[in-house]
C-alpha positions as CSV (number, residue, x, y, z in Angstrom):
1,M,-63.1,106.9,43.0
2,A,-60.9,110.0,43.2
3,P,-58.1,110.1,45.8
4,S,-58.8,112.0,49.0
5,V,-56.8,115.2,49.2
6,S,-57.8,116.0,52.8
7,Q,-55.2,113.8,54.4
8,Q,-51.8,115.4,54.3
9,P,-48.6,113.6,55.4
10,S,-46.6,115.2,58.1
11,A,-43.0,116.4,57.7
12,Q,-41.9,113.6,60.1
13,A,-43.4,111.0,57.8
14,A,-41.8,112.5,54.8
15,E,-38.3,112.6,56.1
16,P,-37.3,108.9,55.7
17,L,-38.7,108.9,52.2
18,A,-36.3,111.5,50.9
19,H,-33.4,109.7,52.6
20,D,-34.4,106.3,51.2
21,L,-34.9,107.6,47.7
22,R,-31.5,109.2,47.5
23,G,-29.5,106.6,49.5
24,Q,-31.1,103.3,48.6
25,G,-33.3,103.9,45.6
26,R,-36.6,102.5,46.9
27,T,-38.7,101.7,50.0
28,T,-41.2,98.9,49.9
29,Q,-43.9,97.4,52.0
30,R,-45.1,93.8,51.5
31,R,-48.7,93.0,52.1
32,H,-49.3,89.6,53.6
33,P,-51.9,87.5,51.8
34,F,-54.5,87.5,54.5
35,Q,-53.8,90.7,56.3
36,A,-56.6,92.7,54.5
37,L,-59.2,89.9,54.9
38,V,-62.2,90.9,56.9
39,P,-65.2,88.7,57.8
40,C,-67.5,89.6,55.1
41,A,-69.0,87.8,52.1
42,A,-67.6,90.3,49.6
43,T,-64.0,89.6,50.8
44,L,-64.4,85.9,50.7
45,L,-65.3,86.1,47.0
46,L,-61.9,87.5,46.4
47,L,-60.1,84.7,48.3
48,P,-58.7,83.0,45.2
49,F,-56.9,86.2,44.3
50,F,-55.3,86.4,47.8
51,L,-54.1,82.9,47.4
52,L,-52.5,83.7,44.1
53,G,-50.4,86.4,45.7
54,W,-50.6,90.0,46.6
55,S,-48.9,93.1,45.3
56,E,-45.7,94.6,46.6
57,W,-46.0,98.3,47.4
58,M,-44.1,101.5,47.9
59,H,-45.3,103.2,51.0
60,P,-44.1,106.8,50.8
61,A,-45.5,109.8,52.5
62,R,-47.5,111.8,50.0
63,S,-49.5,114.9,49.4
64,E,-52.0,114.9,46.5
65,A,-51.8,118.7,46.2
66,D,-48.0,119.1,46.3
67,P,-46.0,115.9,47.2
68,L,-42.6,117.5,46.5
69,L,-43.2,120.4,48.9
70,E,-43.8,117.9,51.7
71,A,-40.7,115.9,51.0
72,G,-38.6,119.0,50.3
73,E,-39.5,120.8,53.6
74,A,-38.7,117.6,55.5
75,S,-35.2,117.4,54.1
76,I,-33.5,120.7,54.4
77,S,-30.1,119.4,53.3
78,W,-31.6,118.8,49.8
79,R,-32.0,122.5,49.3
80,S,-28.4,123.5,49.5
81,M,-28.4,124.8,45.9
82,P,-30.5,127.7,44.6
83,L,-33.8,126.5,43.1
84,T,-33.1,128.5,39.9
85,S,-29.7,126.9,39.4
86,V,-31.1,124.3,36.9
87,S,-33.8,125.6,34.4
88,R,-33.2,123.0,31.7
89,V,-33.1,119.2,31.9
90,A,-32.1,116.6,29.3
91,L,-34.1,113.5,29.8
92,L,-33.7,110.0,28.3
93,V,-36.9,107.9,28.5
94,L,-37.1,104.2,27.8
95,T,-40.1,101.9,28.0
96,H,-40.4,98.1,27.6
97,N,-43.0,95.4,28.2
98,H,-40.6,92.6,29.4
99,G,-43.2,89.8,29.1
100,E,-41.6,87.9,32.1
101,A,-44.7,86.5,33.7
102,C,-44.0,82.9,32.6
103,E,-40.3,82.9,31.6
104,I,-37.1,84.9,32.3
105,S,-33.5,84.6,31.1
106,T,-30.5,86.1,32.8
107,D,-28.7,86.4,29.5
108,R,-31.6,88.3,28.0
109,R,-31.7,90.6,31.0
110,K,-28.0,91.4,30.7
111,A,-28.5,92.1,26.9
112,L,-31.3,94.5,27.7
113,A,-29.3,96.3,30.4
114,A,-26.3,96.5,27.9
115,Y,-28.5,98.0,25.2
116,M,-29.9,100.6,27.7
117,R,-26.3,101.4,28.7
118,S,-25.4,102.0,25.1
119,Q,-28.2,104.5,24.8
120,I,-27.3,106.2,28.0
121,E,-23.7,106.7,27.0
122,I,-24.5,108.6,23.8
123,L,-23.1,112.1,24.2
124,P,-24.1,114.5,25.6
125,L,-25.0,112.4,28.6
126,P,-28.6,113.0,29.8
127,Q,-29.1,114.5,33.2
128,V,-32.1,112.4,34.1
129,L,-32.8,108.7,33.2
130,M,-36.2,107.2,33.3
131,M,-37.1,103.5,32.6
132,S,-40.7,102.4,32.4
133,S,-41.2,98.6,32.8
134,Q,-44.3,96.5,32.3
135,E,-44.6,92.8,33.0
136,L,-41.2,92.8,34.7
137,R,-40.8,89.7,36.9
138,A,-41.2,90.8,40.6
139,D,-37.9,89.3,41.9
140,G,-36.0,92.5,42.8
141,W,-34.2,93.0,39.5
142,F,-34.6,96.4,37.8
143,P,-32.9,97.0,34.4
144,L,-31.9,100.7,35.1
145,V,-30.1,99.7,38.3
146,E,-27.9,97.3,36.3
147,A,-27.5,99.6,33.3
148,I,-26.0,102.5,35.3
149,Q,-23.5,100.4,37.2
150,G,-20.1,102.2,36.9
151,L,-21.7,105.3,35.2
152,P,-21.9,108.7,36.8
153,Y,-25.6,108.3,37.9
154,E,-27.3,107.9,41.2
155,L,-30.6,106.0,41.6
156,I,-33.3,108.4,42.9
157,G,-36.3,106.1,43.2
158,I,-38.4,103.2,42.0
159,S,-42.1,102.9,42.4
160,D,-44.1,99.8,41.4
161,I,-47.2,97.8,41.6
162,S,-47.2,94.1,41.2
163,G,-49.4,91.1,40.9
164,R,-50.3,88.1,38.8
165,T,-51.6,88.6,35.2
166,K,-51.5,84.8,34.4
167,M,-52.9,82.4,37.0
168,F,-50.1,79.8,36.9
169,C,-47.1,82.2,36.3
170,S,-45.1,84.5,38.5
171,K,-45.9,88.0,39.8
172,V,-44.9,90.8,37.5
173,Q,-44.6,94.6,38.0
174,T,-45.4,97.8,36.4
175,A,-42.5,100.0,37.6
176,V,-40.8,103.3,37.0
177,Q,-37.1,103.7,37.7
178,V,-35.4,107.1,37.9
179,A,-31.7,108.1,38.1
180,V,-29.9,111.5,38.0
181,H,-26.5,112.4,36.8
182,T,-24.0,113.1,39.6
183,D,-23.4,116.6,38.2
184,V,-26.9,117.6,39.2
185,V,-27.8,115.2,42.0
186,E,-27.0,117.8,44.7
187,Q,-29.6,120.1,43.0
188,V,-32.4,117.6,43.5
189,R,-34.6,119.4,46.0
190,A,-37.0,116.5,46.7
191,A,-38.2,113.2,45.3
192,V,-41.3,111.2,46.0
193,A,-42.1,107.7,45.0
194,E,-45.8,108.1,44.8
195,H,-48.9,106.1,44.8
196,C,-49.8,104.6,48.2
197,G,-51.0,107.6,50.2
198,P,-50.5,109.0,53.7
199,L,-51.3,105.9,55.6
200,S,-49.7,104.3,58.7
201,G,-48.7,100.6,58.6
202,V,-49.3,98.5,55.5
203,C,-51.1,99.9,52.5
204,T,-54.0,97.8,51.4
205,E,-56.5,98.1,48.6
206,A,-59.4,98.5,51.1
207,Q,-57.7,101.3,53.0
208,S,-56.8,103.7,50.4
209,A,-58.8,105.5,47.6
210,V,-55.4,106.7,46.3
211,T,-54.1,103.1,46.1
212,K,-57.3,101.9,44.4
213,E,-56.8,104.6,41.8
214,R,-53.5,103.1,40.7
215,F,-55.1,99.8,39.7
216,Y,-57.4,99.9,36.7
217,T,-59.0,96.5,36.9
218,W,-57.9,95.0,40.2
219,P,-58.0,92.2,41.3
220,V,-57.7,90.8,37.8
221,K,-55.0,92.0,35.4
222,Q,-53.1,93.1,38.5
223,T,-50.4,95.2,36.8
224,K,-52.7,97.3,34.6
225,G,-52.3,100.7,36.3
226,H,-49.8,103.5,36.8
227,V,-47.0,104.5,39.2
228,A,-44.9,107.7,39.4
229,V,-41.7,109.1,40.8
230,Q,-41.8,112.9,41.2
231,L,-38.8,115.1,41.7
232,Q,-37.6,118.6,41.4
233,I,-34.2,119.6,40.0
234,G,-33.6,123.3,40.5
235,A,-36.6,125.0,39.0
236,V,-37.8,122.0,37.0
237,R,-40.5,119.8,38.5
238,L,-41.0,116.4,37.0
239,S,-43.7,113.7,37.4
240,L,-42.3,110.6,35.7
241,L,-44.9,107.9,35.1
242,S,-45.0,104.3,34.0
243,A,-48.3,102.8,32.9
244,H,-49.8,99.6,31.5
245,L,-53.3,100.2,30.0
246,D,-56.1,97.8,29.3
247,T,-56.6,96.8,25.6
248,R,-60.3,97.5,25.5
249,D,-60.5,100.2,28.1
250,N,-57.4,102.3,27.4
251,D,-59.5,105.4,26.6
252,D,-61.3,105.0,29.9
253,N,-58.0,104.5,31.7
254,L,-56.7,107.8,30.3
255,R,-59.9,109.8,30.9
256,K,-60.8,108.5,34.3
257,R,-57.6,107.4,36.0
258,L,-54.3,108.5,34.6
259,G,-55.3,111.8,33.1
260,P,-57.0,113.2,36.2
261,A,-54.0,112.2,38.4
262,I,-51.6,114.1,36.1
263,G,-54.0,117.0,36.0
264,R,-54.0,117.3,39.8
265,W,-50.2,117.2,40.0
266,S,-50.1,119.9,37.3
267,A,-51.8,122.4,39.6
268,V,-48.2,123.3,40.4
269,P,-46.3,124.1,37.2
270,G,-44.1,121.3,35.9
271,V,-43.8,118.6,33.3
272,S,-45.4,115.1,33.4
273,V,-43.7,112.5,31.3
274,L,-45.5,109.2,30.6
275,A,-43.9,106.1,29.2
276,A,-46.3,103.2,28.7
277,D,-47.7,100.2,27.0
278,F,-50.8,102.1,25.8
279,N,-52.3,98.9,24.2
280,N,-53.7,100.9,21.2
281,R,-54.1,98.3,18.5
282,I,-54.7,99.4,15.0
283,R,-58.2,100.5,13.9
284,A,-60.5,98.3,11.8
285,S,-59.9,100.5,8.8
286,A,-56.2,99.6,8.9
287,A,-56.8,96.0,9.9
288,S,-58.9,95.4,6.7
289,K,-55.8,96.3,4.7
290,L,-53.6,94.0,6.6
291,C,-55.5,90.9,7.7
292,G,-55.7,88.3,4.9
293,Q,-53.3,90.1,2.6
294,L,-50.2,90.9,4.6
295,S,-47.1,91.6,2.6
296,P,-44.0,93.8,2.9
297,D,-45.7,96.4,0.8
298,S,-49.0,96.4,2.6
299,L,-47.2,96.7,5.9
300,A,-45.3,99.7,4.6
301,T,-48.5,101.3,3.4
302,I,-50.4,100.8,6.7
303,F,-47.5,102.0,8.8
304,N,-46.5,104.9,6.5
305,A,-45.7,107.6,9.0
306,T,-46.2,110.4,6.5
307,S,-49.8,109.3,5.6
308,P,-52.5,111.8,6.6
309,T,-54.4,108.9,8.2
310,F,-51.4,107.3,10.0
311,R,-52.0,108.7,13.5
312,H,-55.7,108.0,13.2
313,D,-55.2,104.4,12.1
314,M,-52.7,103.8,15.0
315,R,-55.2,105.5,17.4
316,L,-52.5,108.0,18.5
317,T,-54.7,111.0,18.1
318,E,-57.4,109.2,20.1
319,L,-54.9,108.6,22.9
320,E,-53.8,112.2,23.0
321,A,-57.4,113.4,23.1
322,A,-58.4,111.0,25.9
323,L,-55.4,111.9,28.0
324,L,-56.0,115.7,27.5
325,Q,-59.7,115.2,28.5
326,G,-58.7,113.4,31.6
327,V,-56.0,115.9,32.5
328,R,-58.5,118.8,32.2
329,L,-61.3,117.0,34.1
330,S,-59.2,117.2,37.3
331,G,-59.4,121.0,37.4
332,G,-55.8,121.2,38.5
333,G,-54.1,122.4,35.3
334,G,-57.1,123.7,33.4
335,D,-57.1,124.7,29.7
336,R,-53.5,125.9,29.8
337,L,-52.2,122.3,29.7
338,S,-51.3,120.5,26.4
339,V,-50.5,116.9,25.6
340,A,-48.1,115.5,23.0
341,M,-46.9,112.1,22.0
342,A,-43.4,111.3,20.8
343,Q,-42.7,110.7,17.2
344,P,-42.4,106.9,16.6
345,A,-39.2,105.3,15.2
346,T,-39.3,104.9,11.4
347,Q,-37.3,103.0,8.8
348,N,-37.4,104.4,5.3
349,G,-40.7,106.3,6.1
350,M,-42.4,103.2,7.7
351,A,-43.2,103.5,11.4
352,L,-41.8,100.5,13.2
353,P,-44.5,98.4,15.0
354,T,-43.7,97.8,18.7
355,Y,-46.0,94.7,19.0
356,K,-46.6,91.8,18.5
357,F,-43.5,90.0,17.4
358,P,-42.6,86.3,17.8
359,T,-40.2,85.5,20.6
360,L,-36.9,85.7,18.8
361,Q,-33.5,84.1,19.4
362,N,-31.6,87.1,18.0
363,D,-32.0,90.8,17.7
364,L,-34.2,92.1,14.8
365,L,-32.8,95.0,12.8
366,P,-35.2,97.8,11.9
367,D,-34.8,97.3,8.1
368,A,-35.8,93.6,8.5
369,V,-39.2,94.3,9.9
370,R,-40.7,95.1,6.5
371,H,-38.8,92.5,4.5
372,Q,-39.6,89.7,7.0
373,A,-43.2,90.8,7.6
374,P,-44.9,87.5,6.4
375,M,-42.5,85.5,8.7
376,L,-43.0,87.9,11.7
377,F,-46.7,88.4,11.5
378,G,-48.0,85.6,9.3
379,A,-48.3,85.4,5.5
380,D,-51.9,86.5,5.8
381,G,-51.5,88.3,9.1
382,S,-52.6,85.1,10.9
383,K,-50.1,85.6,13.8
384,V,-51.7,89.0,14.7
385,C,-55.2,89.0,13.3
386,H,-56.7,86.2,15.4
387,K,-57.9,88.7,17.9
388,E,-60.1,91.8,17.6
389,P,-58.6,94.3,17.4
390,P,-55.5,92.8,15.8
391,S,-52.4,92.4,18.0
392,I,-50.2,94.9,16.1
393,G,-49.5,98.6,16.2
394,V,-47.4,101.3,17.8
395,L,-48.5,100.4,21.3
396,D,-45.4,101.4,23.3
397,S,-44.7,105.1,23.4
398,V,-43.8,108.3,25.3
399,A,-46.1,111.3,26.0
400,W,-45.8,114.4,28.0
401,V,-48.2,117.0,29.6
402,H,-47.1,120.6,30.3
403,D,-48.1,124.2,30.3
404,P,-46.3,125.8,27.2
405,G,-46.4,129.1,29.0
406,Q,-44.2,127.7,31.8
407,F,-42.0,125.0,30.2
408,G,-40.9,124.0,26.7
409,V,-40.6,120.4,25.8
410,S,-38.9,119.2,22.6
411,Q,-38.0,115.7,21.3
412,V,-34.5,115.7,20.1
413,A,-32.4,113.1,18.1
414,Q,-33.9,110.0,16.6
415,P,-36.5,108.0,18.4
416,I,-35.3,104.8,20.0
417,W,-36.5,101.3,18.8
418,A,-34.9,97.9,19.3
419,M,-36.4,94.4,19.1
420,M,-34.5,92.0,21.3
421,P,-35.0,88.3,22.3
422,G,-37.3,87.5,25.2
423,S,-40.3,89.7,24.6
424,D,-43.0,90.3,21.9
425,H,-42.6,94.0,22.5
426,A,-39.9,96.3,21.2
427,I,-38.1,98.6,23.6
428,V,-38.7,102.2,22.6
429,G,-37.7,105.6,23.9
430,A,-37.2,109.3,23.3
431,R,-34.7,112.0,24.3
432,L,-36.5,115.1,25.6
433,H,-35.2,118.6,26.4
434,I,-37.3,120.3,29.1
435,E,-36.7,124.0,29.7
436,Q,-38.3,126.6,31.9
437,V,-39.7,129.4,29.8
């Protein structure tokens, strides 16, 4: 069901959003387990899911047509700088599936924040920081908040959806976290932590078509969905999204949910940046070369980034096509929009898998992935080939949507990849330069 665009938030509703996003970083509403229950048989069927726990929600004021305009007009002090004072933005994007549903470690979290900090501090410092998290324990800790401590950055906003993905484990989140360098923070015209819709009171699944659109398979797999923080810095408008896609329905997620949402936002020129666990496992053609005969050489062949079939085997071209189709279905941006995915990290010409690694006790260096392939993935691929499709590929990545006639987007420097203890996913990222044409 598509979000309703007929309800527009008032300026009065938008004002506290802008204040909270700049001053405190996030605004949340908690839904009580039985608040949305109504006396009907359909609701009673969902009772076990209410007992398991409910999602934590951002409740911002929002306009589907132009959310930034609403927030900007409600916060005049944010427009003290000319809108054309910034026409180019350097953006650092990181994404990680934390895998914290059943286990967390303070030491591992600190190590992750320290690694993120090391990437942030590489000169020249980026103007905007974006962290996309999937399966992050819903206990109030966010890696970007810790990573920027003592650095010249101000947290702009956090938007998340949360729930249980495993029955007997804790709630986890899909979240996007955004910070801006203090040199340009005064030129932030407006910011919106978006997904809940212009509703009064508590945002519930039954009340909001907009909210329902953010979940892909609710009430099961409760963090498969997308969230966004949207902001404008000078003349550059950004929609920064985190997403966790379904393994077997990721194409549908892109065509019917995520793509159309981006397309509607793109009715006003800007750039949408998506960092996600796309869950795009390798194709059967590649699996036949890996399962039953995994070796360092076969892994290098399958993940050869210069091979003419690489992007097809990794289903990257399929993801781009599905996202573009979804974007254009919305009618917002039309045929002028284009979609691109970041180049994956490589080591000696081999693209580095981002999933599925064993839970390690120490960091794994990029050059060890190939040499230790039988240990990491099983001598015959047994550790990743027991499911269909196999649990391996370049699943975690960054993509962007824009109108090349309005903005240029380029990936600069080397792609980011690190395999750290505590998760079976690598943390990956990209540095982007976004410039008004």
